[in-house]
matplotlib code that plots the C-alpha trace (Angstrom):
import matplotlib.pyplot as plt

x = [-0.2, 2.7, 4.7, 0.9, 0.4, 4.3, 3.6, 0.8, 2.1, 4.8, 2.2, 0.3, 2.8, 4.0, 0.0, -0.4, 3.0, 1.8, -1.5, -1.5, -0.8, -4.1, -5.8, -5.0, -4.4, -5.0, -1.8, 0.5, 0.1, 1.6, 4.1, 5.4, 5.2, 7.5, 10.2, 10.1, 10.7, 13.5, 15.2, 14.5, 15.7, 19.1, 19.7, 19.2, 21.8, 24.5, 23.7, 24.1, 26.7, 28.6, 29.4, 30.5, 32.6, 34.7, 34.7, 36.3, 39.1, 39.9, 40.1, 42.3, 44.3, 44.9, 45.7, 48.3, 50.4, 51.7, 52.4, 55.6, 55.5, 57.4, 55.1, 52.5, 49.6, 50.7, 50.4, 46.9, 45.5, 46.9, 44.9, 41.7, 41.8, 42.2, 39.0, 36.7, 37.9, 37.2, 33.2, 33.4, 33.9, 31.9, 28.9, 29.3, 29.3, 26.3, 24.5, 25.6, 23.6, 20.8, 21.1, 20.9, 18.1, 16.0, 17.0, 15.6, 12.9, 11.3, 11.9, 10.2, 6.9, 7.0, 7.2, 4.7, 2.4, 2.4, 2.7, -0.7, -2.6, -1.7, -3.1, -6.3, -6.0, -6.6, -4.7, -3.8, -0.1, -1.2, -2.8, -0.1, 3.1, 0.4, -1.3, 0.8, 4.6, 4.9, 2.6, 4.6, 8.2, 7.5, 9.6, 13.0, 12.9, 13.2, 15.7, 17.9, 17.6, 17.9, 21.1, 22.7, 21.8, 23.3, 26.6, 26.5, 26.2, 29.2, 31.1, 30.1, 30.9, 34.2, 34.8, 33.7, 36.0, 38.8, 38.4, 38.1, 41.4, 42.4, 41.2, 42.4, 45.8, 45.1, 43.2, 42.4, 38.9, 39.4, 40.3, 37.4, 34.8, 36.3, 37.6, 34.4, 31.5, 30.6, 31.3, 29.5, 26.5, 26.3, 26.2, 23.2, 21.2, 22.2, 21.0, 17.4, 18.1, 18.8, 15.5, 13.0, 15.0, 13.4, 10.0, 10.5, 11.1, 8.4, 6.0, 7.3, 7.3, 9.5, 12.6, 15.0, 18.7, 20.4, 16.8, 15.2, 18.3, 18.3, 14.3, 14.7, 17.5, 15.5, 12.9, 14.6, 17.0, 14.6, 11.2, 10.4, 13.5, 12.4, 10.2, 13.4, 15.5, 12.5, 12.5, 15.8, 15.9, 13.0, 14.5, 17.7, 15.9, 13.5, 16.0, 17.7, 14.5, 15.3, 19.0, 19.0, 16.5, 18.9, 21.9, 19.8, 18.2, 22.0, 23.2, 20.1, 20.9, 24.2, 21.9, 18.5, 18.3, 14.4, 14.2, 16.8, 15.3, 11.8, 13.3, 15.2, 11.4, 10.1, 13.3, 13.0, 9.5, 10.3, 12.7, 10.4, 7.8, 10.7, 11.8, 7.9, 7.8, 10.9, 9.4, 6.0, 7.4, 9.8, 6.9, 4.3, 6.9, 7.4, 3.7, 3.3, 6.6, 5.4, 1.6, 3.7, 6.0, 2.9, 0.8, 4.0, 4.1, 0.2, 0.5, 3.0, 1.9, 3.5, 4.3, 2.2, 4.3, 1.9, 2.1, -1.9, -2.5, -4.1, -6.7]
y = [0.3, 2.4, 1.8, 2.1, 5.5, 6.4, 6.1, 7.6, 10.6, 10.5, 10.3, 13.1, 15.2, 14.6, 15.0, 18.7, 19.7, 18.8, 19.8, 23.2, 25.1, 24.0, 25.7, 29.6, 29.0, 32.7, 33.4, 30.3, 30.7, 34.2, 33.0, 30.4, 32.7, 35.2, 32.0, 31.0, 34.5, 35.6, 32.9, 33.0, 36.3, 35.3, 32.6, 35.1, 37.2, 34.5, 33.0, 36.6, 38.5, 36.6, 33.3, 35.0, 37.4, 34.4, 32.7, 35.3, 36.1, 32.0, 32.6, 35.3, 33.6, 30.5, 32.9, 35.3, 32.4, 31.7, 35.6, 37.3, 39.5, 42.0, 42.3, 45.5, 42.4, 41.1, 44.5, 45.1, 41.7, 41.5, 45.3, 43.7, 40.8, 43.3, 45.3, 41.8, 41.0, 44.4, 44.1, 40.4, 41.4, 44.5, 42.5, 39.5, 41.4, 42.9, 39.5, 38.1, 41.4, 40.6, 37.2, 37.5, 39.8, 37.8, 34.9, 36.7, 38.2, 35.0, 32.7, 35.4, 35.7, 31.9, 31.1, 33.5, 32.3, 28.8, 29.9, 32.0, 29.0, 26.4, 28.8, 29.0, 32.3, 32.9, 36.0, 37.5, 38.0, 41.8, 41.3, 39.0, 41.8, 44.5, 42.8, 40.2, 41.0, 44.6, 44.7, 45.5, 43.7, 40.4, 40.7, 41.4, 37.8, 36.0, 38.6, 37.9, 33.9, 34.3, 36.3, 34.1, 30.9, 32.4, 33.0, 29.7, 28.3, 29.8, 28.6, 24.9, 25.6, 27.0, 24.0, 21.4, 23.0, 22.9, 19.5, 18.4, 19.6, 17.5, 14.7, 15.0, 15.2, 11.8, 9.3, 6.5, 5.3, 6.2, 10.0, 10.3, 8.5, 10.5, 13.5, 14.6, 12.0, 12.3, 16.0, 16.3, 14.5, 16.3, 19.7, 18.0, 17.5, 21.0, 22.6, 21.4, 22.4, 26.0, 25.6, 24.5, 27.4, 30.1, 28.5, 28.8, 32.9, 32.9, 31.4, 32.2, 36.0, 35.4, 33.1, 34.5, 33.9, 31.7, 31.1, 30.1, 27.4, 25.7, 25.4, 23.5, 22.0, 20.2, 19.7, 17.7, 16.1, 15.2, 15.8, 14.6, 12.6, 10.2, 12.7, 15.5, 12.4, 12.1, 15.7, 15.8, 13.0, 14.7, 18.1, 16.8, 14.5, 16.8, 19.4, 16.8, 16.8, 20.3, 19.6, 17.2, 19.8, 23.0, 20.9, 20.4, 24.1, 25.0, 22.9, 24.0, 27.6, 27.3, 25.8, 27.7, 30.2, 30.1, 26.7, 27.5, 30.2, 28.4, 25.3, 27.4, 28.8, 25.4, 25.0, 27.7, 27.1, 23.6, 24.8, 27.6, 24.6, 23.1, 25.8, 26.5, 22.6, 22.9, 25.7, 24.2, 21.3, 22.7, 25.0, 21.9, 20.2, 22.8, 23.1, 19.1, 19.2, 21.5, 19.8, 16.6, 18.3, 19.3, 16.5, 14.4, 17.1, 16.8, 13.2, 13.3, 11.6, 11.7, 8.9, 8.4, 7.4, 5.1, 7.1, 7.5, 11.4, 11.1, 13.8]
z = [0.0, 0.9, -2.5, -4.5, -2.2, -3.5, -6.7, -7.4, -5.7, -8.5, -11.3, -9.8, -9.6, -13.1, -14.0, -12.4, -14.1, -17.2, -17.3, -14.8, -18.3, -19.8, -16.8, -17.8, -21.7, -21.8, -20.0, -21.1, -24.3, -24.5, -22.2, -24.3, -27.5, -24.8, -23.8, -27.8, -29.1, -27.0, -27.6, -31.4, -31.5, -29.4, -31.8, -34.8, -33.2, -32.8, -36.0, -38.0, -35.7, -33.9, -35.7, -38.7, -37.0, -35.2, -38.4, -40.0, -37.4, -37.2, -41.0, -40.9, -38.0, -40.1, -43.2, -41.1, -40.0, -43.8, -44.1, -43.7, -40.5, -42.3, -45.5, -45.4, -46.2, -42.8, -40.7, -42.7, -41.7, -38.2, -38.2, -39.6, -36.8, -33.7, -35.4, -35.7, -32.4, -30.8, -32.5, -31.0, -28.0, -27.8, -29.2, -26.9, -24.3, -25.4, -26.2, -22.5, -21.2, -23.0, -22.4, -18.8, -18.9, -20.8, -18.7, -15.3, -17.2, -18.8, -15.0, -13.0, -15.5, -15.9, -12.1, -11.1, -14.1, -12.4, -8.6, -9.3, -11.4, -9.1, -6.4, -8.4, -9.9, -13.3, -14.7, -18.2, -18.6, -18.4, -15.4, -14.1, -14.8, -12.8, -10.4, -8.7, -10.3, -9.6, -6.5, -3.0, -2.9, -4.1, -7.1, -5.0, -3.3, -7.1, -8.6, -5.7, -5.5, -9.3, -9.2, -6.4, -8.1, -11.3, -9.3, -8.1, -11.4, -13.2, -9.9, -10.6, -14.2, -13.5, -11.1, -13.8, -16.4, -13.9, -13.0, -17.0, -17.3, -14.9, -16.2, -19.8, -18.2, -16.8, -19.4, -16.8, -16.1, -12.2, -12.6, -14.8, -12.6, -9.0, -11.0, -13.2, -13.6, -10.2, -9.8, -12.8, -11.5, -8.6, -10.8, -12.6, -9.0, -7.6, -11.0, -10.3, -7.1, -7.8, -10.3, -7.0, -5.1, -7.2, -7.0, -3.3, -3.6, -5.4, -3.9, -0.1, 0.0, 3.4, 1.7, -0.5, -1.6, 0.8, 3.0, -0.3, -1.2, 1.9, 1.7, -1.5, -0.5, 2.5, 0.4, -2.4, 0.3, 3.5, 2.9, -1.0, -1.8, -4.5, -6.3, -6.2, -8.2, -10.6, -10.9, -11.6, -14.3, -15.8, -16.4, -18.0, -19.8, -21.0, -22.2, -24.7, -27.1, -28.8, -29.5, -32.7, -34.5, -33.3, -35.1, -37.6, -37.8, -38.0, -40.8, -42.7, -42.8, -44.2, -47.3, -47.0, -45.1, -45.0, -44.1, -41.5, -40.3, -39.8, -38.2, -36.0, -35.0, -34.3, -32.4, -30.3, -29.7, -28.2, -25.9, -24.7, -24.2, -22.2, -20.3, -19.2, -18.2, -16.2, -14.0, -14.0, -12.7, -9.9, -8.7, -8.5, -7.0, -4.4, -3.7, -3.3, -1.3, 1.1, 1.8, 2.1, 5.1, 6.5, 6.2, 7.7, 10.9, 11.5, 11.7, 14.2, 17.2, 20.5, 22.2, 25.5, 28.9, 30.0, 33.3, 34.7, 35.7, 39.3, 40.0]

ax = plt.figure().add_subplot(projection="3d")
ax.plot(x, y, z, "-o")
ax.set_aspect("equal")
plt.show()
């Protein structure tokens, strides 16, 4: 019976995560389009601005290797390389800033959409922004949490890059498992903890930053551990679904630009749906884990000492 109850809780959790957007289509359709269009525009910028500059610099670097350093053509080409490098750095900085802004905006809107819908409210996108997100000080908590999560993600990626360099120097299987594979699995788990932490800061106005991270960690390691593991596996598996289409779209963009752009938009739309599912699953997980936590506390029965009270 206990195993059946746990299995049903997993099924209920996944079912609620999938069906939640259908409760309020007038909100989630524009949210998906917002996620997809922002992703598409970033992909277009990378395709038409960053990649051509990068490829041009690499071609010039290969060409300059065969040239005489004392020739006028060498100095001219070097000047061109420096000019293109400056342009690439400026565009990359602007691109990174815009990417962070879009990521923060998308996360906040998607998490507030899932939170309010799960709670029973039915807002449109303009109403969600004006009546919920910008109301009072509700925006500060998620912003602080997302900023802290971004820092932790960058730190984790840096550590993984360092470990990968160590692995490349030591080709043994044992080094691969100990120095990279296990930390990489830990990073995948922490990455989902970070997503749940953002859900915590949206749903609970009293928790932000470290407090939200601590609550997410407790829920995933103590309260709803098995469901948390399912959430980790599910999020990372679903994230892999659009990858093949992305590679196909980039390949076709070199042969037929209209077809490549069409496939790229479909890819962005799939990425938007995947992002929305990740945010929805994290939010549903938080609410149901908290309900489970409250239920566990209420079901606790103090063991009697057996001593009779004399009147």
